[in-house]
Structure formats: C-alpha cells, structure tokens
C-alpha positions as CSV (number, residue, x, y, z in Angstrom):
1,M,-0.1,-0.1,0.1
2,E,1.7,3.3,-1.0
3,H,-0.5,5.5,1.4
4,A,-2.7,4.8,4.2
5,P,-6.7,4.8,3.5
6,I,-6.4,6.9,6.1
7,L,-5.3,10.3,7.1
8,V,-5.6,12.5,10.3
9,H,-4.7,15.6,9.5
10,R,-2.2,18.0,11.6
11,I,-3.5,20.0,14.2
12,S,-6.1,23.3,13.1
13,A,-5.1,26.8,15.0
14,T,-8.7,26.0,16.5
15,G,-8.0,22.8,17.8
16,G,-9.3,19.6,16.0
17,R,-7.8,17.9,13.4
18,R,-9.9,16.4,9.8
19,V,-10.6,13.3,9.1
20,V,-9.7,12.1,5.5
21,I,-10.3,8.3,3.9
22,R,-9.4,7.9,0.5
23,I,-11.8,5.0,-1.4
24,R,-10.8,4.0,-5.0
25,G,-8.7,7.2,-5.5
26,V,-11.7,9.5,-3.8
27,D,-10.6,11.7,-0.2
28,T,-13.6,12.0,1.2
29,V,-13.7,14.1,4.4
30,L,-15.3,12.1,7.2
31,G,-15.0,15.2,9.8
32,V,-12.9,16.4,12.3
33,A,-12.3,14.8,14.8
34,F,-11.6,16.6,18.3
35,S,-11.1,12.9,20.4
36,D,-9.7,9.5,19.6
37,A,-13.9,8.5,20.4
38,D,-14.9,11.4,17.5
39,L,-11.8,9.5,15.4
40,I,-13.6,5.8,16.2
41,E,-17.3,7.1,15.9
42,F,-16.4,8.4,12.1
43,L,-15.0,5.4,11.1
44,R,-17.8,3.2,13.2
45,R,-20.6,5.3,10.8
46,I,-18.6,3.9,7.6
47,E,-18.9,0.8,9.2
48,I,-15.5,-0.1,9.2
49,P,-14.7,-3.5,11.3
50,D,-12.9,-2.8,14.9
51,P,-12.2,1.0,14.8
52,D,-11.2,1.2,18.4
53,G,-8.3,-1.5,17.5
54,L,-7.8,0.5,13.9
55,V,-7.1,3.7,16.3
56,F,-5.6,2.0,19.3
57,G,-3.7,-0.8,17.8
58,D,-0.1,-0.3,15.8
59,S,-1.9,-0.1,11.6
60,E,-0.5,1.3,8.2
61,V,-4.6,1.8,7.4
62,I,-4.6,5.0,9.7
63,A,-1.7,8.0,9.1
64,W,-0.8,10.9,11.3
65,Q,0.0,14.0,9.4
66,G,2.2,16.4,11.6
67,G,2.3,16.0,15.6
68,R,1.8,13.2,17.8
69,P,-1.1,10.5,17.2
70,H,-4.0,10.5,19.1
71,Q,-3.0,14.7,20.1
72,Y,-5.9,16.7,19.0
73,E,-5.1,20.5,20.2
C-alpha cells in the first residue's frame, strides 16, 4: 500500500484534526475529530470493522500527519 487510506491531518489552529478516507482514489472528509472517540465514531459510521482496534493498534491503515498520534490540541 503506497499511502494509508485513512489520513488524520495536522491539528488545526482552532483545534481538532480533519479526518479523510480515500476509497477508489476519491478522498472523502469524514469530519473533524477532537478526540480518539470522535475518530472511532467516524470509522464506526462508515462500518469499518473494529474501529477501536484500528485507532489504538499499530496500524498502517491510519496515517497521522504532523504532531503526535492521538493529540488533538
């Protein structure tokens, strides 16, 4: 896999991180996450299996841009 299909962008100036998923070459914004719970909820809504395990596991499916993973402010 060249790029992770789920991208958690840098922390914005107002807080939170935009979450994008790439499916078949099309980027779709899932929302702005202000916590891991938000990120998990976005993934649950699009029926990703085991979103908790995906977010808290060591997965190559999620790429965290800028800052540390799980940091939203």
